[in-house]
C-alpha positions, 0 to 999 in steps of 0.5 A: 256610720253611726250606730243606734237600736230604739223604736221611737214615736214621732209625736212632734210629725203629722201626715198630710194626706192628699187623695182623689183623683187630681192629685198628681197634677194638683201637688205638681203645682204646688212642691218643688219635686214633680210628681207626675213622674213620681216612683210608687215605690220610693219618697221623696224630700221635699218642699212647700212655698209661698210665693215668694219661694219661703217655705211652708213646710219640709216634706217627705213625700210617699204613696200609699195605694191611692193617695199621697203622705206628706209628713212634715213637723206638726207646726207646718202641717196645720199650715201646710194643709191650710194652703194646700186646701187653698187652692185644692178647690179647684181641683178633684182633691181631699186633703186632710191630716191623717189621725189613723197613722202612727209616726214611728222611727226603727234604728239599731239592728235588732229592731229592724228586724222586728220590723221585717216581721211586720214587712217582710219585703222591707228595702234597705234602698235609701227613700225606698217604701214598702207598703201593706197593711200595717201602714209604711215604713220608708228608707233612710239610708245615708248617715245611719240606716233607720225608718220612718214607719207609719203604722195602724193601730194594729199595726203599731201594737203588733211591733211592739208584741214582736220587740217585746217592749214596755213603750217606745221611746221619745222622738229626740233619739230619731231626731239627733239623726235627722240632724246629723243626716242634714236634713231640716226641717221647718217650724213655727219659728224659722216659717216663711224665712227660708228659701229651700236652698238655703235648707240643702234642698238642691243638695239632698235631691228634693228640687226639681229645676228642671218641673213645671211652675209650681208656687215660688218656683220663679225666686228658687229657679232666680236663687239658683240661676243667678247664684244669688243665695248667699246661706246654707245649713250647717252643722253643729255640736257641742256639749252642755254643761247646764240645763239649757233651751235649745229651740227652733229660730233662735240666734246663734254668734261668730267670733269676728276677732275679739266681739261676737257677731250675729251669724245664723239662726237654729232652725233643728235641735236636740240635746242628749245625756252625754253618754261618756258623762258618768256624772249624767249632767253633761249631753251632747247638743246637735243642731242645723244651722242656716248660716252665711254659705262661706262660713269658714270650717274652723270657725268659732260659733256660739249660742247667742249670749252664752258659753256655749260653743259649738263646733261646725260638724261635716255634712253627710253630703255635698253642698251644691248651688 
């Protein structure tokens, strides 16, 4: 298991807070997982879809006190909140982007030890949640051990004081671990393009196929039971020798004989300086891309119209239908 150590400000995330006496039933009709059976001590990955089954957002849902927290990429949060509010007028719910909590990513033994000062009951069980007056901590224990935290101003400052750190690092450190774990997200360039199975959501327990109706449910169910999904998300890695912007929505190409053909769409990417390159000119790039689900693990892949070669890297979970 990879080892990393950082405390990162996740300024690419927003939290949509859903409260009100009908919040459970309402969200149950909107998301791909059941909120009626929701365990208050754990979080889930889930999707928010349009009526065609295409995703507005990839979400981490958790409970805190009398509300649900839905954390997602900030691009998705704007649209997802609008869509939730559109139908929420018929239910007793309040739906707001939470401006009071800070999204912080924590990894590394020493930093987790500091986090335990804030959360003495901190669990190391995958997708477990711990709540107190400082906020909430969600444990991820898949390709690496890390914590997604929603901290109040007081909690954020307390964590800095305990760790004796000057500041938090940028979010790319956290995003690298998310990519290595095979967890895709939805950004502006990829919104309403993919059904959840194209992002492997059936393989990371982010779809409950036995629950009641929700927006896009018929399409998601047909995709599974009729075997209609022909695409999946793959983990790719490579090295950049020069500056190159890589973004969600960019295309990748597969080598077919002597030519290159469109091979898929990037949904999440990050590059970081290569630690083994003393010159500091080389960067490791890792990305998640939606590609044909029968893509050869030994396929030759490149970023479109570039010389950057990418290798297919095994995911930390098995792809299922």
